[in-house]
Every structure is written in structure tokens, then in C-alpha cells.
NUKEMI-9164 format. One record per residue (C-alpha): residue number from 1; chain; x negated, y negated, z negated. Coordinates in Angstrom, 3 decimals. Layout:
NUKEMI-9164
NUM/A/X/Y/Z
...
END
This chain:
NUKEMI-9164
1/A/-13.556/-146.144/-71.242
2/A/-16.074/-144.342/-73.405
3/A/-13.862/-146.126/-76.493
4/A/-11.132/-145.453/-75.551
5/A/-11.374/-141.316/-74.729
6/A/-13.409/-141.759/-78.373
7/A/-9.714/-142.576/-79.998
8/A/-7.746/-140.297/-78.039
9/A/-9.832/-137.567/-79.150
10/A/-10.169/-138.592/-82.599
11/A/-5.960/-139.103/-83.150
12/A/-5.789/-135.649/-81.119
13/A/-8.213/-134.189/-84.078
14/A/-6.546/-136.185/-86.857
15/A/-3.301/-135.592/-86.065
16/A/-4.308/-131.267/-86.033
17/A/-5.851/-131.463/-89.398
18/A/-2.790/-133.295/-90.555
19/A/-0.520/-130.735/-89.349
20/A/-2.746/-127.540/-90.718
21/A/-3.436/-129.573/-94.451
22/A/0.600/-129.579/-93.865
23/A/1.203/-126.337/-93.112
24/A/-1.276/-124.719/-95.240
25/A/0.858/-127.120/-98.448
26/A/3.832/-126.395/-97.515
27/A/3.482/-122.551/-97.579
28/A/1.601/-122.955/-100.617
29/A/-2.165/-121.407/-99.155
30/A/-4.144/-124.711/-100.388
31/A/-3.336/-124.680/-103.926
32/A/-5.134/-120.953/-103.778
33/A/-7.627/-123.133/-101.880
34/A/-8.325/-125.834/-104.745
35/A/-7.619/-122.428/-107.600
36/A/-10.582/-121.539/-106.281
37/A/-12.479/-124.777/-106.291
38/A/-12.151/-125.260/-109.460
39/A/-12.991/-121.756/-110.768
40/A/-16.289/-122.665/-110.364
41/A/-18.748/-123.716/-112.387
42/A/-21.776/-126.367/-111.868
43/A/-24.142/-123.981/-111.777
44/A/-22.496/-122.062/-108.706
45/A/-23.231/-124.240/-106.356
46/A/-27.106/-124.669/-106.892
47/A/-27.384/-120.787/-107.117
48/A/-25.442/-119.826/-104.507
49/A/-27.255/-122.613/-102.429
50/A/-30.485/-120.703/-102.607
51/A/-29.589/-116.709/-102.783
52/A/-26.977/-117.829/-99.500
53/A/-30.305/-119.037/-98.025
54/A/-32.456/-115.804/-98.227
55/A/-29.243/-114.060/-97.692
56/A/-29.125/-115.234/-94.479
57/A/-32.670/-115.482/-93.786
58/A/-32.964/-111.522/-94.894
59/A/-30.421/-110.260/-93.041
60/A/-31.771/-112.435/-90.342
61/A/-35.614/-111.507/-90.306
62/A/-34.075/-107.233/-90.712
63/A/-32.312/-107.993/-87.414
64/A/-35.712/-108.556/-85.934
65/A/-36.774/-105.850/-87.639
66/A/-34.829/-103.466/-86.876
67/A/-34.808/-104.186/-83.118
68/A/-38.490/-103.320/-83.065
69/A/-37.616/-100.428/-84.893
70/A/-34.819/-98.596/-83.153
71/A/-36.672/-99.292/-80.343
72/A/-40.062/-96.999/-81.758
73/A/-41.938/-99.764/-83.044
74/A/-43.490/-99.641/-86.640
75/A/-43.912/-102.702/-88.070
76/A/-47.081/-104.215/-89.900
77/A/-45.443/-107.475/-92.391
78/A/-42.223/-109.004/-92.834
79/A/-42.400/-113.079/-94.032
80/A/-39.553/-114.210/-95.469
81/A/-40.493/-117.522/-97.259
82/A/-43.708/-117.816/-99.333
83/A/-42.635/-113.874/-99.552
84/A/-45.084/-111.148/-97.013
85/A/-43.932/-107.537/-97.419
86/A/-47.379/-105.881/-95.528
87/A/-48.792/-102.897/-94.640
88/A/-52.867/-102.615/-95.263
89/A/-54.555/-99.684/-93.579
90/A/-53.653/-97.602/-97.064
91/A/-50.176/-98.614/-98.155
92/A/-47.377/-101.134/-98.139
93/A/-48.002/-104.616/-100.168
94/A/-46.072/-107.234/-101.961
95/A/-47.852/-110.747/-101.985
96/A/-45.977/-114.280/-103.195
97/A/-47.859/-116.927/-101.679
98/A/-46.524/-120.735/-102.502
99/A/-49.516/-121.831/-100.262
100/A/-46.689/-121.137/-97.292
101/A/-43.904/-123.801/-98.769
102/A/-43.421/-125.307/-95.924
103/A/-42.576/-122.135/-93.643
104/A/-39.175/-122.416/-94.203
105/A/-37.588/-119.547/-92.566
106/A/-40.064/-116.717/-91.842
107/A/-40.805/-113.746/-89.201
108/A/-41.616/-109.907/-88.575
109/A/-45.440/-108.667/-87.297
110/A/-44.847/-105.578/-85.587
111/A/-47.685/-102.841/-84.884
112/A/-47.803/-102.765/-81.774
113/A/-48.133/-99.733/-79.524
114/A/-50.819/-98.483/-77.324
115/A/-50.409/-100.936/-73.776
116/A/-53.187/-99.299/-71.257
117/A/-51.301/-99.854/-68.113
118/A/-48.753/-102.206/-66.433
119/A/-45.824/-99.833/-67.991
120/A/-46.346/-99.795/-70.962
121/A/-47.003/-103.427/-71.307
122/A/-43.505/-104.526/-69.517
123/A/-41.646/-102.023/-71.937
124/A/-43.265/-103.735/-74.651
125/A/-42.692/-107.063/-72.928
126/A/-38.666/-105.872/-72.673
127/A/-38.780/-104.704/-76.314
128/A/-40.345/-108.412/-77.815
129/A/-37.456/-110.219/-75.697
130/A/-34.504/-107.566/-76.938
131/A/-35.482/-108.615/-80.157
132/A/-35.955/-111.854/-80.423
133/A/-32.518/-112.211/-79.194
134/A/-30.710/-109.586/-81.858
135/A/-31.097/-111.532/-84.715
136/A/-29.640/-115.087/-83.159
137/A/-26.834/-112.065/-82.437
138/A/-26.413/-111.078/-85.508
139/A/-26.842/-114.583/-87.437
140/A/-23.899/-115.720/-85.029
141/A/-21.546/-112.801/-86.054
142/A/-22.344/-112.764/-89.877
143/A/-21.024/-116.741/-90.010
144/A/-17.911/-116.023/-87.932
145/A/-17.515/-112.454/-90.324
146/A/-17.689/-114.567/-93.658
147/A/-15.268/-117.483/-92.042
148/A/-12.853/-114.924/-90.694
149/A/-12.848/-113.293/-94.570
150/A/-12.237/-116.510/-95.960
151/A/-9.298/-117.134/-94.022
152/A/-7.753/-113.717/-95.284
153/A/-9.315/-114.791/-98.655
154/A/-6.421/-117.938/-98.420
155/A/-3.797/-116.155/-96.294
156/A/-3.860/-112.880/-98.588
157/A/-2.970/-113.298/-102.199
158/A/-6.376/-112.534/-103.612
159/A/-8.362/-113.668/-106.783
160/A/-8.822/-116.806/-107.911
161/A/-12.392/-116.637/-109.009
162/A/-13.132/-114.525/-105.221
163/A/-11.163/-117.356/-103.160
164/A/-13.907/-119.732/-105.197
165/A/-16.913/-117.483/-104.662
166/A/-16.057/-116.791/-100.954
167/A/-15.540/-119.726/-100.618
168/A/-19.111/-121.060/-101.821
169/A/-20.527/-118.906/-100.153
170/A/-19.088/-119.072/-96.370
171/A/-19.571/-123.007/-96.740
172/A/-23.434/-122.066/-97.240
173/A/-23.277/-119.628/-94.682
174/A/-21.976/-121.944/-92.178
175/A/-24.387/-124.781/-93.253
176/A/-27.697/-122.488/-92.775
177/A/-25.920/-120.487/-89.746
178/A/-25.369/-123.728/-87.412
179/A/-29.441/-125.118/-88.206
180/A/-30.894/-122.039/-87.326
181/A/-28.280/-121.838/-84.154
182/A/-30.037/-125.583/-83.586
183/A/-33.399/-124.233/-84.565
184/A/-33.158/-121.474/-81.541
185/A/-33.460/-124.390/-79.052
186/A/-36.091/-126.297/-79.961
187/A/-39.353/-125.509/-79.434
188/A/-42.403/-127.698/-79.789
189/A/-46.824/-126.380/-79.154
190/A/-46.793/-124.282/-82.759
191/A/-42.685/-123.151/-83.073
192/A/-40.156/-121.401/-80.295
193/A/-36.637/-121.112/-81.369
194/A/-35.517/-117.765/-80.132
195/A/-33.392/-118.457/-77.771
196/A/-36.379/-120.163/-76.367
197/A/-38.568/-117.441/-76.831
198/A/-36.380/-115.373/-75.205
199/A/-36.482/-116.771/-71.899
200/A/-39.754/-116.998/-71.683
201/A/-40.523/-113.463/-72.891
202/A/-38.895/-112.553/-69.819
203/A/-40.093/-115.491/-67.085
204/A/-43.285/-116.865/-68.466
205/A/-45.942/-114.378/-67.933
206/A/-48.583/-116.849/-69.518
207/A/-46.294/-116.225/-73.053
208/A/-46.274/-112.919/-72.188
209/A/-49.930/-112.338/-72.234
210/A/-50.740/-114.773/-75.227
211/A/-47.857/-113.168/-77.441
212/A/-48.784/-109.543/-76.908
213/A/-52.465/-110.633/-77.080
214/A/-52.296/-112.081/-80.533
215/A/-49.576/-109.935/-81.961
216/A/-51.757/-107.072/-80.801
217/A/-54.590/-107.961/-83.154
218/A/-52.793/-107.482/-85.788
219/A/-52.079/-104.461/-85.201
220/A/-53.968/-101.106/-87.329
221/A/-54.962/-99.016/-84.284
222/A/-55.644/-101.125/-81.303
223/A/-57.305/-98.408/-79.188
224/A/-60.270/-99.113/-76.580
225/A/-57.694/-99.158/-73.776
226/A/-55.080/-101.068/-75.183
227/A/-58.336/-103.678/-75.670
228/A/-59.861/-103.260/-71.918
229/A/-56.042/-103.514/-70.187
230/A/-55.516/-106.534/-71.961
231/A/-58.678/-108.170/-71.431
232/A/-58.455/-107.303/-67.701
233/A/-54.772/-109.514/-67.474
234/A/-56.531/-112.041/-69.066
235/A/-59.319/-111.720/-66.788
236/A/-56.842/-112.078/-63.366
237/A/-54.655/-114.392/-65.349
238/A/-57.377/-117.037/-65.797
239/A/-59.514/-116.232/-61.909
240/A/-56.202/-116.689/-60.534
241/A/-54.521/-119.861/-62.150
242/A/-56.340/-123.481/-62.705
243/A/-57.171/-123.997/-65.973
244/A/-55.865/-126.171/-68.293
245/A/-55.751/-127.740/-71.729
246/A/-52.542/-126.687/-72.591
247/A/-52.239/-124.821/-76.350
248/A/-51.571/-121.554/-74.520
249/A/-53.992/-121.834/-72.011
250/A/-56.698/-122.430/-75.057
251/A/-55.593/-119.359/-77.124
252/A/-55.914/-116.882/-73.743
253/A/-59.762/-118.248/-73.441
254/A/-60.358/-118.170/-76.949
255/A/-58.774/-114.654/-76.621
256/A/-61.339/-114.263/-73.351
257/A/-64.938/-115.584/-75.417
258/A/-63.766/-113.147/-78.380
259/A/-63.111/-110.030/-76.188
260/A/-66.697/-110.992/-74.137
261/A/-68.740/-112.053/-77.382
262/A/-67.983/-109.190/-80.187
263/A/-66.353/-106.676/-78.022
264/A/-69.374/-106.268/-75.605
265/A/-66.684/-106.890/-72.692
266/A/-68.338/-107.823/-68.541
267/A/-68.211/-112.065/-68.463
268/A/-66.757/-112.793/-65.047
269/A/-69.004/-115.882/-63.143
270/A/-65.934/-117.310/-62.225
271/A/-64.260/-118.237/-65.166
272/A/-67.556/-119.265/-66.743
273/A/-67.777/-122.107/-64.104
274/A/-63.981/-123.236/-65.171
275/A/-64.563/-122.822/-68.863
276/A/-67.690/-125.047/-68.184
277/A/-65.375/-127.323/-66.182
278/A/-62.676/-127.989/-68.662
279/A/-61.543/-131.445/-69.079
280/A/-62.993/-131.560/-72.864
281/A/-61.357/-135.182/-73.896
282/A/-58.594/-133.692/-74.587
283/A/-59.667/-130.922/-76.947
284/A/-61.413/-133.427/-79.150
285/A/-58.422/-134.208/-80.402
286/A/-56.538/-131.511/-81.998
287/A/-57.240/-128.910/-84.841
288/A/-56.542/-125.811/-82.041
289/A/-58.678/-127.618/-79.089
290/A/-61.737/-127.956/-81.763
291/A/-61.426/-124.343/-82.447
292/A/-62.194/-123.519/-79.400
293/A/-64.859/-126.448/-78.541
294/A/-66.797/-123.915/-81.087
295/A/-66.142/-121.089/-79.381
296/A/-66.622/-122.388/-76.100
297/A/-70.301/-122.942/-77.825
298/A/-69.943/-120.025/-79.367
299/A/-69.663/-118.408/-75.960
300/A/-72.554/-120.616/-74.238
301/A/-74.719/-119.087/-77.012
302/A/-73.780/-115.811/-76.290
303/A/-74.735/-115.969/-72.882
304/A/-78.170/-117.360/-73.245
305/A/-77.490/-121.217/-72.512
306/A/-78.543/-122.226/-75.774
307/A/-79.148/-125.962/-74.977
308/A/-75.713/-126.255/-73.573
309/A/-74.187/-124.423/-76.926
310/A/-76.014/-127.137/-79.256
311/A/-75.261/-129.746/-76.706
312/A/-71.274/-129.333/-77.486
313/A/-72.213/-129.010/-80.890
314/A/-73.579/-132.611/-81.022
315/A/-70.607/-133.923/-78.602
316/A/-68.010/-132.326/-81.701
317/A/-69.849/-133.872/-84.539
318/A/-69.618/-137.161/-82.466
319/A/-66.159/-137.080/-81.010
320/A/-63.992/-135.023/-82.532
321/A/-60.597/-137.539/-83.336
322/A/-60.947/-138.575/-87.770
323/A/-57.186/-137.631/-87.898
324/A/-57.950/-134.053/-87.730
325/A/-58.128/-132.684/-91.348
326/A/-61.958/-132.881/-92.600
327/A/-61.781/-129.770/-94.409
328/A/-61.439/-127.937/-91.112
329/A/-64.080/-129.444/-89.460
330/A/-66.379/-128.471/-92.503
331/A/-64.850/-125.211/-91.973
332/A/-65.331/-125.385/-88.295
333/A/-68.712/-126.524/-88.255
334/A/-69.975/-123.858/-91.439
335/A/-68.215/-120.894/-89.282
336/A/-70.585/-121.999/-86.319
337/A/-73.769/-122.308/-87.829
338/A/-73.515/-119.560/-89.540
339/A/-72.481/-117.324/-86.046
340/A/-75.521/-118.773/-84.450
341/A/-78.343/-117.860/-87.486
342/A/-78.796/-122.185/-88.100
343/A/-77.488/-121.132/-92.192
344/A/-75.885/-118.688/-94.133
345/A/-72.408/-119.101/-95.308
346/A/-71.430/-116.511/-96.172
347/A/-70.128/-117.451/-99.415
348/A/-68.666/-120.376/-98.272
349/A/-66.607/-118.563/-95.460
350/A/-65.083/-115.423/-97.888
351/A/-64.031/-118.354/-99.942
352/A/-60.060/-118.354/-99.352
353/A/-59.713/-121.872/-101.328
354/A/-62.081/-123.023/-98.279
355/A/-58.958/-121.638/-95.946
356/A/-57.119/-124.651/-94.035
357/A/-53.654/-124.483/-94.736
358/A/-52.910/-124.311/-91.223
359/A/-50.100/-121.917/-89.032
360/A/-52.692/-119.515/-88.091
361/A/-53.620/-119.385/-92.485
362/A/-50.370/-117.522/-92.839
363/A/-52.140/-114.360/-90.848
364/A/-55.279/-113.877/-93.623
365/A/-53.375/-111.186/-95.472
366/A/-53.074/-108.989/-92.887
367/A/-56.851/-109.433/-91.831
368/A/-58.557/-108.317/-95.304
369/A/-59.275/-105.434/-93.866
370/A/-61.423/-106.200/-91.410
371/A/-64.734/-107.074/-90.813
372/A/-65.278/-111.152/-90.095
373/A/-67.519/-112.005/-87.305
374/A/-70.692/-111.525/-87.279
375/A/-74.041/-113.929/-86.480
376/A/-75.089/-113.019/-82.777
377/A/-78.212/-111.754/-81.492
378/A/-79.801/-114.575/-82.383
379/A/-81.102/-116.537/-78.815
380/A/-84.278/-118.565/-78.649
381/A/-84.464/-122.253/-77.325
382/A/-87.147/-122.182/-75.388
383/A/-88.271/-125.584/-73.185
384/A/-91.308/-125.657/-71.003
385/A/-93.481/-127.744/-71.768
386/A/-96.884/-129.110/-69.755
387/A/-99.399/-130.798/-70.955
388/A/-100.643/-134.259/-69.583
389/A/-104.442/-133.338/-69.829
390/A/-103.633/-129.796/-67.830
391/A/-102.069/-131.621/-65.191
392/A/-104.846/-133.551/-64.557
393/A/-107.480/-130.504/-65.090
394/A/-105.374/-129.245/-62.334
395/A/-105.431/-132.272/-59.527
396/A/-109.051/-132.634/-60.397
397/A/-110.268/-129.135/-59.433
398/A/-108.062/-129.821/-56.533
END
């Protein structure tokens, strides 16, 4: 049954294409198109391929950026493939980083305003969701505009060179736009297409909270009120929901630990118990999971459970998956030793060559003005020891 429908659709499509082609030839429009293509040089094809990629990318990312700006949110950084335009504490800077070759796209980092109550929180969520959905609309509209421009150029007696250029440019624009439209619907553990992100930003409270927590750390000025409010939101969520080991729960727990260990926020006994009872076997298998395990060890040390902290460190040595990048394992271990006063690795940690290439490393340039984590106050690891002789003396005296 399916094959019959396939051949019917194929025949109808072939008829329409043949009819349109014959009509274009009859009216002379086809020859304008052919003459336009012939006017192109061989180097126009690769040249306009790369130019169109960056033009469509810039239009898409500028749509995100302008949507934030029009809603009263300033911008911290604009990423365009290997080009980064960002604002430091003193001025705007431009950096070209070849290491970002794997980023086949771009993104915008907003400089979020203060979030200190439910009203400002919901307003920020709305601004985020608006900025997310505007860019796909602009991308699709731009593709339609280029196709319309091409059709009008064919229909009206435009210059041959212009027809050739607009044919090539509109064809590449359509190809890249269709690729973007496809990517809008995709998602995985570290990537969310615009359509998926928009839906989750509207409906998923965990997604909302984690997004704001991640981006607020890149803001040039984060007030104590904002930090306190988001910490309370994180604490409420972790207390009210079962602890999971999915990526967004991992990020939320890491932010909670960061606030407790480095921003003097009070630990919650219920959350502490949940963290201690987390199913850690799965965490040994991934980059994010391993990072969280070291943070949990740091958290235990901060709370005074030094033996548990060291034991978890030993477990990481023996149980961490060999599939995890060895450079990352080395970096995290040295960072842990440094923060727990076991050994000074300040020079190693400050060297950018030792930073592992990952999604998180994209943001290194935004953290260059930030103070690195300092070692925690030293905790004494002590275990009561009872000597045998002392025990025997006590028993004799009794």
C-alpha cells in the first residue's frame, strides 16, 4: 500500500516540476537563471559558502542579542564560532580562539539583572524565553526573504551577474537555514535546540533554575540579594524533589555546594543527607559526574567529615571510568589536592594549557577577572587511638 502512494506522489511531483520547468523555459526565465549561474567564477562557490555560513550565523545570534537588549538586559558576550566579543570589568574585548573549532554555531551570554524575588525571577525567565524563540523566527523569515528575492530577480529583468549572485546566496542560505531549523528540534545532555529550550524554559522549573544559575555567574555584578534568592530557590527544589543523577541535578547540586563552601551559605541537613545517599556509581562514568564527585568530597571536607572526603577521593581513583579524558582526571585531582591543602598546584591550575577542551572551557575567557577558588580552611583529620597498655591498666585497677 505504501509503495502505491509513493509512486503516486512521485508522479504528481514529477508532473509539477516538469510543468513549472516547461513554463519557465517557454517564458525565457530559465535562460536568465542559466546565464546567471554561468556568470559565476569557480571561486565564488567556496567563498560564498563560508560567507553565507557566517552571515546566517550572525543574523541568528544578533536576533538573540537584540531580543535581550530590547528587554532591558545588557550583554556580557557574543560567541560566533571561533570569535568571541565580550565585556570585561573595564572594557569590551575581541578574541579569536582556534580551540573553539568544534563550536559549529554561536550563542549569547546575557549580563543578567538583579533577581531578588519571585516577580523579578519570573520576569527574567520570560525575557530568556522570548530571546530564545525570536532567533528561529528571524532565521526562517530571512530564508523566506532570500527565496522571494531570488524569484523576483528571475521574474524581472535583473542583471545577469545579480541573478547569479542571488541564486548562489539564496541557495546557501536555504541550506544553512534548513540545517538550523533541524537543529532547533534536537537536544542531548549538553545541547538544547532553540525550540526545545523555549519549551523547557516555559514549562520545566529545573531547567529555568539551572539556566539562571549558570548565566548569573557570568554577570559582571552579582548582588548578595540575587545570590541569596537563587540559593534559597535551589535549596527548596533539592528538598522537595528526589535526588537524581541527571545532568541538571548535577549542576544544581554543584551550585549548592559552591554556595555552601565559598559563599558562607548555611547547609541544610535534609539536603546533606540526600547528597550523601546519592547513587554515585553512575557519576564515575562521565565528565560532569566526576566533577560533581570531587565537589561532594570538597563539601564533606568543608563540613568536617575529613575521613569521608579522603575515602571518596580514593574511590574516584579506583572507580573513575578510563573513558574519561585522562587530562581532565589529572586536572580535577590536582585541583582537589590544592583546595584541600594536600599539595600546592597553583601554577598547574593557572596554566591554560592544562585546561581540558570542553563545553565548560568555552567560558574560561569570561572568568579571567574572577578570583580562582582558594583552598578551604585546613581541617585536622584525627581518629581517637586507645593503646592496649592503657586499657589493661584500667582493667587491673578495676
